[in-house]
Backbone as JSON, one array per atom type, in Angstrom:
{
  "sequence": "MTPTQYSITNSTGEYTRAVWLMTAPTDEPHRLCVFLDAEHYLRDMDCPPVITGLIQNALIPLVSCVFISHVSGAARQQDYLWNERYARFIAEDVIDWCSERANIQTAGNVMCGLSLSGLEGALIALLYPERFPDVLCQSGSFWWLAQQKRSLPKTSAKFWLSVGDQETETGVTHAPLGLFQEVSQIAGVEWVASRLQRLGATVKYRQYAGGHAIAPWREELSLALPWLLSSTEKNE",
  "N": [[-218.08, 100.68, 6.63], [-220.19, 100.43, 4.04], [-221.19, 99.28, 0.88], [-223.3, 101.12, -1.37], [-225.87, 100.72, -3.71], [-226.2, 102.04, -7.01], [-227.13, 103.46, -10.22], [-225.55, 104.25, -13.27], [-225.62, 106.23, -16.18], [-224.02, 107.14, -19.14], [-223.37, 110.25, -20.95], [-223.88, 109.88, -23.66], [-225.53, 107.75, -23.71], [-224.61, 105.25, -24.26], [-223.57, 103.56, -22.33], [-225.0, 102.03, -19.55], [-224.68, 101.24, -16.31], [-224.75, 99.29, -13.36], [-223.56, 100.39, -10.23], [-221.65, 100.27, -7.22], [-221.13, 102.21, -4.46], [-218.8, 102.9, -1.98], [-218.22, 104.9, 0.54], [-215.63, 106.78, 2.11], [-215.28, 107.5, 5.62], [-214.93, 110.46, 5.93], [-214.52, 114.0, 5.5], [-212.45, 115.13, 4.28], [-210.31, 115.62, 1.38], [-209.69, 112.7, -0.53], [-208.46, 109.53, -1.81], [-209.69, 107.44, -4.5], [-210.63, 104.09, -5.06], [-211.16, 102.26, -7.87], [-213.01, 99.56, -8.88], [-213.32, 97.32, -11.39], [-215.49, 94.72, -12.75], [-217.5, 94.22, -10.7], [-219.19, 92.16, -9.87], [-217.46, 90.05, -9.32], [-215.6, 91.17, -7.46], [-217.28, 92.06, -5.4], [-219.49, 90.17, -4.96], [-218.29, 87.55, -5.22], [-215.69, 87.75, -4.14], [-215.98, 89.32, -1.89], [-214.76, 91.8, -0.99], [-215.05, 94.29, 0.5], [-214.87, 93.96, 3.44], [-212.15, 93.31, 3.64], [-210.88, 95.64, 2.74], [-211.86, 97.48, 4.63], [-210.68, 96.4, 6.95], [-207.96, 96.81, 6.37], [-207.86, 99.59, 6.45], [-208.63, 100.1, 9.12], [-206.48, 98.99, 10.46], [-204.54, 100.74, 9.82], [-203.05, 100.26, 7.53], [-203.57, 101.11, 5.02], [-204.48, 104.34, 3.71], [-207.48, 106.33, 4.38], [-209.92, 105.58, 2.01], [-212.31, 105.92, -0.63], [-214.44, 103.64, -2.41], [-215.46, 102.36, -5.55], [-217.48, 100.1, -7.28], [-217.97, 98.56, -10.34], [-220.45, 97.16, -12.37], [-220.25, 94.31, -14.58], [-222.34, 93.39, -16.07], [-223.05, 91.33, -18.16], [-221.81, 88.29, -19.72], [-221.21, 88.69, -22.46], [-221.23, 91.52, -22.68], [-219.18, 92.02, -20.91], [-216.89, 91.03, -22.22], [-216.89, 92.71, -24.45], [-216.64, 95.27, -23.28], [-214.23, 95.1, -21.89], [-212.18, 94.44, -23.6], [-209.72, 95.96, -24.42], [-210.93, 98.5, -24.83], [-211.46, 101.68, -25.78], [-213.61, 103.48, -25.66], [-215.1, 102.56, -23.5], [-213.17, 102.93, -21.56], [-213.11, 105.72, -21.43], [-215.65, 106.2, -20.39], [-215.34, 105.17, -17.77], [-213.16, 106.72, -16.75], [-214.01, 109.34, -17.02], [-216.98, 109.75, -16.83], [-217.71, 108.02, -14.63], [-215.84, 108.74, -12.63], [-216.4, 111.51, -12.35], [-219.04, 111.35, -11.48], [-218.71, 110.03, -9.02], [-217.26, 111.99, -7.67], [-219.16, 113.86, -7.13], [-220.45, 112.81, -4.99], [-218.72, 112.15, -2.98], [-215.81, 113.45, -1.37], [-213.62, 113.05, -3.25], [-210.37, 112.82, -4.81], [-209.76, 114.0, -8.09], [-207.59, 113.18, -9.39], [-204.82, 110.85, -9.13], [-205.81, 108.32, -8.36], [-206.77, 104.8, -7.85], [-206.81, 102.03, -9.99], [-208.47, 98.96, -10.43], [-208.58, 95.59, -11.46], [-209.43, 92.28, -12.65], [-208.41, 89.34, -14.38], [-209.91, 89.56, -17.5], [-210.84, 92.16, -17.03], [-208.62, 93.18, -15.81], [-206.92, 93.58, -17.95], [-208.33, 95.66, -19.31], [-208.26, 97.55, -17.27], [-205.56, 98.24, -17.23], [-205.36, 99.55, -19.7], [-207.03, 101.78, -19.23], [-205.55, 103.13, -17.28], [-203.27, 103.75, -18.77], [-204.29, 105.45, -20.71], [-205.35, 107.48, -19.18], [-203.39, 108.76, -17.32], [-203.02, 110.64, -15.22], [-205.32, 110.52, -13.7], [-205.33, 107.85, -12.93], [-202.74, 106.69, -11.63], [-201.95, 104.41, -10.35], [-202.19, 100.91, -10.41], [-203.92, 97.85, -10.23], [-203.68, 94.68, -11.42], [-204.94, 91.67, -11.52], [-204.11, 88.51, -12.41], [-204.26, 89.39, -15.07], [-205.57, 89.49, -18.4], [-203.4, 89.52, -20.34], [-202.45, 87.99, -22.32], [-203.93, 88.41, -24.61], [-203.07, 90.92, -25.42], [-200.39, 90.4, -25.91], [-200.64, 88.63, -28.06], [-201.69, 90.35, -29.96], [-199.59, 92.0, -30.27], [-199.33, 94.71, -29.65], [-198.28, 98.14, -29.5], [-197.23, 100.08, -26.7], [-197.72, 103.07, -24.74], [-195.27, 105.33, -23.29], [-194.96, 105.42, -19.73], [-195.39, 106.45, -16.34], [-196.67, 105.09, -14.43], [-197.66, 102.99, -11.65], [-197.65, 99.61, -11.32], [-199.2, 96.71, -10.1], [-198.81, 93.51, -10.88], [-200.07, 90.33, -11.14], [-200.09, 86.71, -11.23], [-201.13, 83.29, -11.39], [-199.16, 80.37, -10.56], [-200.08, 78.14, -11.81], [-201.27, 78.86, -14.13], [-200.98, 78.03, -16.96], [-202.2, 77.24, -19.26], [-202.91, 76.92, -22.75], [-204.26, 77.55, -26.08], [-207.05, 77.99, -25.8], [-210.52, 78.62, -26.08], [-212.6, 81.32, -25.43], [-215.83, 81.7, -24.38], [-218.5, 84.2, -24.43], [-217.92, 85.23, -26.94], [-216.01, 83.93, -28.37], [-213.2, 84.32, -28.06], [-209.89, 83.57, -28.78], [-207.26, 82.07, -27.12], [-203.93, 81.91, -27.43], [-201.56, 82.28, -26.11], [-200.17, 81.63, -22.91], [-201.52, 82.54, -19.67], [-199.53, 83.2, -17.8], [-197.3, 83.74, -19.48], [-198.32, 85.94, -20.89], [-198.67, 87.89, -18.85], [-196.02, 88.18, -17.98], [-194.92, 89.15, -20.33], [-196.15, 91.7, -20.6], [-195.29, 92.89, -18.24], [-192.53, 93.14, -18.59], [-192.42, 94.92, -20.77], [-193.76, 97.2, -19.79], [-192.03, 97.98, -17.74], [-189.78, 98.71, -19.26], [-190.83, 100.92, -20.47], [-190.99, 102.79, -18.5], [-192.59, 102.37, -16.26], [-193.26, 101.59, -12.8], [-193.06, 98.43, -11.6], [-194.5, 95.75, -9.9], [-194.15, 92.48, -9.93], [-195.83, 89.54, -9.29], [-195.94, 86.14, -8.69], [-198.21, 83.87, -7.69], [-199.1, 80.96, -5.7], [-201.17, 78.76, -7.27], [-204.2, 78.88, -9.31], [-206.34, 80.43, -11.77], [-208.25, 82.04, -9.92], [-210.64, 82.93, -7.32], [-209.95, 82.88, -4.53], [-207.02, 83.23, -4.15], [-206.81, 85.77, -5.31], [-208.36, 87.38, -3.61], [-206.91, 87.1, -1.25], [-204.48, 88.36, -1.89], [-205.13, 91.03, -1.98], [-204.6, 92.27, 0.45], [-201.92, 92.58, 0.32], [-201.4, 93.93, -2.08], [-202.91, 96.38, -2.15], [-201.87, 98.03, 0.02], [-199.26, 98.4, -1.02], [-199.76, 99.73, -3.46], [-200.97, 102.06, -2.56], [-199.02, 103.3, -1.2], [-195.91, 105.2, -1.11], [-194.13, 105.48, -4.23], [-192.16, 102.73, -5.3], [-189.02, 101.25, -6.36], [-188.61, 99.37, -9.43], [-189.37, 95.89, -9.23]],
  "CA": [[-218.19, 101.08, 5.23], [-221.07, 99.5, 3.32], [-221.48, 99.79, -0.48], [-224.68, 101.45, -1.73], [-226.03, 100.5, -5.15], [-226.75, 103.09, -7.86], [-227.01, 103.19, -11.65], [-224.96, 105.37, -14.0], [-225.71, 106.24, -17.64], [-223.19, 108.23, -19.64], [-224.09, 111.29, -21.69], [-224.28, 109.39, -24.98], [-226.47, 106.65, -23.56], [-224.01, 103.98, -24.68], [-223.35, 102.71, -21.17], [-225.75, 102.1, -18.3], [-224.08, 100.22, -15.48], [-224.93, 99.31, -11.91], [-222.34, 100.64, -9.48], [-221.78, 100.26, -5.76], [-220.2, 103.2, -3.92], [-218.46, 102.75, -0.57], [-217.55, 106.17, 0.82], [-214.79, 106.85, 3.31], [-215.87, 108.34, 6.66], [-214.16, 111.69, 6.08], [-214.85, 115.11, 4.61], [-211.2, 115.57, 3.68], [-210.04, 115.02, 0.07], [-209.06, 111.39, -0.41], [-208.35, 108.8, -3.06], [-210.76, 106.51, -4.88], [-210.26, 102.83, -5.69], [-212.16, 101.83, -8.83], [-212.96, 98.12, -9.13], [-214.13, 96.75, -12.45], [-215.94, 93.37, -12.37], [-218.11, 94.27, -9.37], [-219.75, 90.86, -9.5], [-216.4, 89.24, -8.73], [-215.02, 91.79, -6.28], [-218.27, 92.15, -4.32], [-220.22, 88.92, -4.71], [-217.43, 86.37, -5.08], [-214.51, 88.0, -3.32], [-216.39, 90.03, -0.67], [-213.57, 92.55, -0.6], [-215.19, 95.41, 1.44], [-214.27, 93.74, 4.76], [-210.69, 93.35, 3.52], [-210.5, 97.06, 2.65], [-212.14, 98.08, 5.94], [-209.65, 95.93, 7.87], [-206.71, 97.5, 6.06], [-207.98, 100.97, 6.95], [-208.66, 100.07, 10.59], [-205.14, 98.67, 10.93], [-203.65, 101.79, 9.33], [-202.2, 99.74, 6.47], [-203.84, 102.0, 3.89], [-205.2, 105.54, 4.15], [-208.91, 106.35, 4.07], [-210.25, 105.62, 0.59], [-213.62, 105.5, -1.09], [-214.34, 102.6, -3.44], [-216.62, 102.17, -6.42], [-217.46, 98.81, -7.96], [-218.8, 98.72, -11.54], [-220.94, 95.88, -12.87], [-219.95, 93.94, -15.97], [-223.67, 93.16, -16.65], [-223.21, 90.01, -18.77], [-220.58, 87.77, -20.3], [-220.94, 89.34, -23.74], [-220.87, 92.91, -22.41], [-217.88, 92.01, -20.24], [-215.84, 90.9, -23.23], [-216.88, 93.92, -25.29], [-216.16, 96.41, -22.49], [-212.89, 94.93, -21.32], [-211.2, 94.04, -24.6], [-208.94, 97.13, -24.9], [-212.01, 99.34, -25.34], [-211.2, 103.08, -25.42], [-214.86, 104.15, -25.31], [-215.41, 102.17, -22.13], [-212.17, 103.6, -20.72], [-213.57, 107.1, -21.24], [-216.79, 106.12, -19.48], [-214.84, 105.02, -16.4], [-212.27, 107.8, -16.33], [-214.7, 110.62, -17.01], [-218.33, 109.71, -16.27], [-217.76, 107.41, -13.29], [-215.07, 109.58, -11.69], [-217.15, 112.74, -12.09], [-220.22, 110.95, -10.69], [-218.25, 109.77, -7.65], [-216.81, 113.23, -7.05], [-220.35, 114.57, -6.67], [-221.0, 112.11, -3.82], [-217.67, 112.04, -1.98], [-214.74, 114.41, -1.61], [-212.48, 112.31, -3.79], [-209.48, 113.5, -5.74], [-209.99, 113.61, -9.49], [-206.32, 112.61, -9.85], [-204.11, 110.06, -8.13], [-206.65, 107.24, -7.87], [-206.3, 103.43, -8.08], [-207.63, 101.21, -10.89], [-208.35, 97.55, -10.06], [-209.3, 94.65, -12.31], [-208.95, 90.9, -12.64], [-208.6, 88.63, -15.63], [-210.11, 90.45, -18.64], [-210.93, 93.55, -16.57], [-207.26, 93.63, -15.56], [-206.46, 94.1, -19.24], [-208.95, 96.97, -19.53], [-207.76, 98.47, -16.25], [-204.26, 98.75, -17.67], [-205.61, 100.53, -20.76], [-207.57, 103.0, -18.62], [-204.44, 103.83, -16.64], [-202.36, 104.27, -19.79], [-204.96, 106.55, -21.39], [-205.66, 108.55, -18.22], [-202.35, 108.55, -16.31], [-203.15, 111.51, -14.05], [-206.43, 110.03, -12.88], [-205.04, 106.51, -12.43], [-201.31, 106.38, -11.66], [-201.71, 103.16, -9.62], [-203.01, 99.92, -11.11], [-203.91, 96.46, -9.79], [-204.11, 93.75, -12.47], [-204.84, 90.33, -10.98], [-204.21, 87.55, -13.51], [-204.74, 90.14, -16.22], [-205.57, 88.73, -19.67], [-202.44, 90.17, -21.23], [-202.21, 87.11, -23.47], [-204.55, 89.05, -25.77], [-202.19, 92.02, -25.82], [-199.19, 89.79, -26.47], [-200.99, 88.1, -29.37], [-201.88, 91.48, -30.86], [-198.29, 92.69, -30.4], [-199.62, 96.14, -29.66], [-197.33, 99.05, -28.86], [-197.75, 100.75, -25.51], [-197.09, 104.37, -24.54], [-194.45, 105.52, -22.09], [-195.8, 105.62, -18.56], [-194.74, 106.47, -15.02], [-197.63, 104.48, -13.51], [-197.23, 101.94, -10.73], [-198.47, 98.45, -11.62], [-199.1, 95.41, -9.42], [-199.21, 92.49, -11.85], [-199.96, 89.01, -10.54], [-200.58, 85.58, -12.01], [-200.92, 82.03, -10.68], [-198.14, 79.5, -11.16], [-200.75, 77.08, -12.56], [-201.96, 79.45, -15.29], [-200.12, 77.69, -18.09], [-203.01, 76.7, -20.34], [-202.94, 77.6, -24.05], [-205.22, 76.96, -27.02], [-208.35, 78.05, -25.14], [-211.53, 79.51, -26.65], [-213.39, 81.91, -24.36], [-217.19, 82.11, -24.7], [-219.42, 83.89, -25.52], [-217.53, 85.83, -28.22], [-215.06, 83.08, -29.06], [-211.83, 84.81, -28.02], [-208.97, 82.42, -28.78], [-206.05, 82.33, -26.36], [-202.78, 81.12, -27.86], [-200.47, 82.52, -25.16], [-200.61, 81.35, -21.54], [-201.7, 83.69, -18.78], [-198.22, 83.56, -17.24], [-196.49, 84.37, -20.53], [-198.89, 87.25, -21.19], [-198.36, 88.83, -17.77], [-194.58, 88.45, -18.02], [-194.71, 89.98, -21.52], [-196.51, 93.1, -20.35], [-194.45, 93.41, -17.15], [-191.25, 93.52, -19.19], [-192.61, 96.11, -21.6], [-194.09, 98.36, -18.95], [-190.79, 98.42, -17.08], [-188.94, 99.41, -20.25], [-191.5, 102.18, -20.82], [-190.89, 103.71, -17.38], [-193.48, 102.05, -15.15], [-192.81, 100.85, -11.63], [-193.79, 97.18, -11.71], [-194.38, 94.68, -8.92], [-194.64, 91.24, -10.53], [-195.98, 88.51, -8.26], [-196.52, 84.87, -9.1], [-198.72, 83.21, -6.49], [-199.37, 79.53, -5.82], [-202.57, 78.52, -7.59], [-204.66, 79.13, -10.66], [-207.18, 81.59, -12.07], [-209.25, 81.74, -8.89], [-211.03, 84.01, -6.42], [-209.29, 82.85, -3.22], [-205.73, 83.94, -4.12], [-207.01, 87.18, -5.62], [-208.82, 88.05, -2.38], [-205.8, 87.09, -0.29], [-203.41, 89.3, -2.22], [-205.54, 92.43, -1.79], [-203.94, 92.78, 1.65], [-200.55, 92.91, -0.07], [-201.36, 94.84, -3.23], [-203.43, 97.72, -1.9], [-200.88, 98.85, 0.75], [-198.15, 98.76, -1.91], [-200.21, 100.72, -4.43], [-201.35, 103.3, -1.9], [-197.84, 103.85, -0.55], [-195.06, 105.95, -2.04], [-193.61, 104.65, -5.32], [-190.92, 102.01, -5.06], [-188.31, 100.88, -7.57], [-189.03, 98.13, -10.08], [-188.97, 94.67, -8.53]],
  "C": [[-218.98, 100.03, 4.47], [-221.37, 100.07, 1.94], [-222.97, 100.02, -0.69], [-224.81, 101.37, -3.24], [-226.7, 101.69, -5.83], [-226.72, 102.6, -9.31], [-226.47, 104.44, -12.33], [-225.2, 105.16, -15.5], [-224.87, 107.39, -18.15], [-223.98, 109.14, -20.57], [-224.57, 110.83, -23.06], [-225.32, 108.27, -24.91], [-225.9, 105.29, -23.94], [-223.87, 103.01, -23.51], [-224.32, 103.04, -20.04], [-225.26, 100.94, -17.45], [-224.48, 100.4, -14.02], [-223.57, 99.55, -11.26], [-222.66, 100.59, -7.99], [-220.71, 101.18, -5.21], [-220.04, 102.98, -2.41], [-217.62, 103.97, -0.19], [-216.77, 106.12, 2.13], [-215.43, 107.79, 4.32], [-215.03, 109.59, 6.93], [-214.66, 112.74, 5.11], [-213.6, 115.65, 3.92], [-211.03, 114.95, 2.29], [-209.29, 113.69, 0.23], [-209.11, 110.67, -1.75], [-209.52, 107.84, -3.25], [-210.13, 105.25, -5.47], [-211.42, 102.4, -6.58], [-211.98, 100.34, -9.12], [-213.89, 97.78, -10.29], [-214.58, 95.36, -11.99], [-216.52, 93.35, -10.96], [-218.64, 92.92, -8.92], [-218.7, 89.97, -8.85], [-215.87, 89.86, -7.44], [-215.99, 91.89, -5.11], [-218.88, 90.8, -3.99], [-219.29, 87.76, -4.39], [-216.3, 86.59, -4.08], [-214.84, 88.63, -1.97], [-215.24, 90.88, -0.14], [-213.81, 93.75, 0.32], [-214.65, 95.15, 2.84], [-212.74, 93.75, 4.74], [-210.22, 94.81, 3.53], [-210.72, 97.75, 4.0], [-211.09, 97.67, 6.96], [-208.31, 96.61, 7.64], [-206.72, 98.93, 6.57], [-207.9, 100.99, 8.47], [-207.29, 99.77, 11.18], [-204.07, 99.62, 10.41], [-202.65, 101.28, 8.29], [-202.42, 100.48, 5.16], [-204.55, 103.23, 4.42], [-206.7, 105.39, 3.88], [-209.11, 106.48, 2.57], [-211.74, 105.35, 0.42], [-213.42, 104.48, -2.19], [-215.61, 102.59, -4.27], [-216.42, 100.89, -7.21], [-218.44, 98.89, -9.14], [-219.16, 97.36, -12.11], [-220.46, 95.61, -14.29], [-221.2, 93.48, -16.73], [-223.86, 91.74, -17.18], [-221.89, 89.57, -19.35], [-220.22, 88.46, -21.59], [-220.5, 90.78, -23.54], [-219.5, 92.99, -21.76], [-216.76, 91.92, -21.26], [-215.76, 92.13, -24.12], [-216.28, 95.11, -24.54], [-214.68, 96.31, -22.18], [-211.82, 94.57, -22.34], [-210.53, 95.27, -25.24], [-209.87, 98.15, -25.55], [-211.83, 100.79, -24.87], [-212.47, 103.83, -25.06], [-215.27, 103.81, -23.86], [-214.42, 102.82, -21.15], [-212.59, 105.04, -20.43], [-214.75, 107.16, -20.28], [-216.32, 106.02, -18.03], [-214.09, 106.26, -15.93], [-212.95, 109.16, -16.25], [-216.06, 110.54, -16.3], [-218.36, 109.16, -14.84], [-217.02, 108.26, -12.27], [-215.84, 110.85, -11.35], [-218.38, 112.46, -11.23], [-219.81, 110.72, -9.23], [-217.85, 111.06, -6.93], [-217.98, 114.1, -6.59], [-220.9, 114.0, -5.37], [-219.98, 111.9, -2.71], [-216.55, 113.0, -2.36], [-213.47, 113.7, -2.09], [-211.63, 113.21, -4.67], [-209.84, 113.08, -7.15], [-208.72, 113.04, -10.09], [-205.74, 111.75, -8.74], [-204.88, 108.88, -7.58], [-206.11, 105.87, -8.3], [-207.3, 102.68, -8.96], [-207.39, 99.75, -10.58], [-209.18, 96.68, -11.01], [-208.68, 93.28, -12.22], [-209.29, 90.23, -13.96], [-208.79, 89.62, -16.77], [-210.24, 91.91, -18.2], [-209.58, 94.08, -16.12], [-206.61, 94.19, -16.81], [-207.01, 95.5, -19.49], [-208.47, 97.99, -18.51], [-206.42, 99.06, -16.62], [-204.44, 99.8, -18.76], [-206.1, 101.85, -20.17], [-206.45, 103.82, -17.98], [-203.48, 104.43, -17.65], [-202.97, 105.47, -20.53], [-205.2, 107.75, -20.47], [-204.66, 108.48, -17.05], [-202.47, 109.44, -15.08], [-204.25, 111.0, -13.12], [-206.11, 108.68, -12.23], [-203.55, 106.18, -12.55], [-200.96, 105.06, -10.98], [-202.71, 102.11, -10.08], [-202.81, 98.52, -10.53], [-204.49, 95.6, -10.9], [-203.88, 92.33, -11.96], [-205.11, 89.3, -12.08], [-204.77, 88.22, -14.76], [-204.6, 89.36, -17.52], [-204.66, 89.38, -20.71], [-201.99, 89.24, -22.35], [-202.78, 87.74, -24.74], [-203.64, 90.15, -26.31], [-200.92, 91.48, -26.48], [-199.47, 89.23, -27.87], [-201.16, 89.2, -30.4], [-200.57, 92.21, -31.16], [-198.47, 94.2, -30.5], [-198.51, 96.94, -28.99], [-198.02, 99.73, -27.69], [-197.04, 102.09, -25.33], [-196.16, 104.37, -23.34], [-195.35, 105.84, -20.92], [-194.95, 105.66, -17.3], [-195.64, 105.81, -13.98], [-196.97, 103.36, -12.7], [-198.17, 100.76, -10.89], [-198.16, 97.29, -10.68], [-199.67, 94.38, -10.39], [-199.01, 91.11, -11.22], [-200.51, 87.95, -11.47], [-200.29, 84.32, -11.21], [-199.9, 81.14, -11.36], [-198.75, 78.32, -11.92], [-201.43, 77.59, -13.83], [-201.12, 79.28, -16.56], [-200.89, 77.25, -19.33], [-202.94, 77.57, -21.6], [-203.97, 76.92, -24.94], [-206.63, 76.91, -26.48], [-209.27, 79.01, -25.89], [-212.45, 79.99, -25.54], [-214.76, 82.35, -24.88], [-217.48, 83.43, -23.98], [-218.97, 84.41, -26.9], [-216.45, 85.04, -28.95], [-213.64, 83.62, -29.1], [-210.88, 83.62, -27.9], [-207.65, 82.82, -28.13], [-204.94, 81.38, -26.78], [-201.66, 81.16, -26.82], [-200.98, 82.24, -23.75], [-200.75, 82.63, -20.74], [-200.35, 84.14, -18.22], [-197.38, 84.29, -18.29], [-197.0, 85.76, -20.87], [-198.57, 88.28, -20.13], [-196.88, 89.17, -17.77], [-194.22, 89.35, -19.21], [-194.99, 91.45, -21.22], [-195.68, 93.69, -19.22], [-193.12, 93.91, -17.7], [-191.39, 94.81, -19.99], [-192.93, 97.36, -20.79], [-192.86, 98.88, -18.22], [-189.91, 99.2, -18.04], [-189.52, 100.78, -20.61], [-191.58, 103.15, -19.64], [-191.78, 103.42, -16.2], [-192.72, 101.44, -13.99], [-193.67, 99.6, -11.55], [-193.46, 96.25, -10.55], [-195.0, 93.44, -9.56], [-194.67, 90.17, -9.46], [-196.6, 87.27, -8.86], [-196.92, 84.11, -7.83], [-198.96, 81.72, -6.76], [-200.86, 79.33, -6.11], [-202.9, 78.87, -9.02], [-205.47, 80.41, -10.77], [-208.39, 81.52, -11.15], [-209.44, 82.91, -7.93], [-210.19, 84.04, -5.15], [-207.93, 83.54, -3.22], [-205.85, 85.41, -4.47], [-207.44, 87.95, -4.37], [-207.67, 88.17, -1.38], [-204.77, 88.15, -0.61], [-203.84, 90.76, -2.15], [-204.83, 93.06, -0.6], [-202.47, 93.1, 1.41], [-200.52, 94.03, -1.11], [-201.8, 96.25, -2.88], [-202.48, 98.57, -1.04], [-199.72, 99.28, -0.13], [-198.56, 99.85, -2.89], [-200.5, 102.06, -3.79], [-200.2, 103.92, -1.1], [-197.05, 104.67, -1.55], [-194.45, 104.99, -3.04], [-192.29, 104.0, -4.94], [-190.26, 101.71, -6.41], [-188.86, 99.58, -8.14], [-188.5, 96.93, -9.31], [-189.17, 93.49, -9.45]]
}
C-alpha cells in the first residue's frame, strides 16, 4: 500500500489541499482512516508501514487511508482551530472524493490528528458523528478548548486521547498567529476526556512517557488503531 498524491479543491474554492490516498487492496466496502497533518503523519512519522504491518498481522481490518496537507503554519492554525468550515471540507468534500476512488463506507470511518489537528479532529467527529464515530487525538491541543470553556454536544463516539507525561508547560505563545496557551497539554486533555465521558463518549485516556514528539505518536499507532477499529469498549 503506497500513498498517491492528488489535489482537492472544494466547491466554493476556499480550500485547495494536497492529499495522499492509500487504497486498500479490496473491492469490498471498507472503512477509511482520515489523517490530518499529512506532513507529520507521512514525512515525519512514516506511518504507512505501520498501518500495512497491522493489516498483514490481522490486527486491523483492511482500510484505506487519506492524508491531508496542512500547507503552512498559518493555514494550519486557521484550519485546525475549531473551524467548522474546514470540518465540512473534510467530512463532505474529502470523503466524497475518496468514495469515488475506493469502495469506502461513507459512515463509520476513523478521524486522526495530532496536537492542533487533534483538536480539529475532535470537532469534525462531533459535528459529523455518523461519518466519524472513531477518533484518534494524539496530544490534542485541548488546552485551547479548556481556556474557551466551550460546551460540547452529547456523543456516542469512541475517542483515543493521549498525552505525554512531560507535557506540563504553560504560558506559551504559539507562532505564527500568536495563540497563547495558559493551560498545560496534560490538563487540557484530561479536561476534555472527563467531559466527553460525561457526554456519552467511550474514552481511552493514555499518558505515555515523553513529550510532544513524533516517536511516541508513531509508536502508539500500533495500540490506538486496533482499539479504534475494534468493537466499542467501556470507558477506561
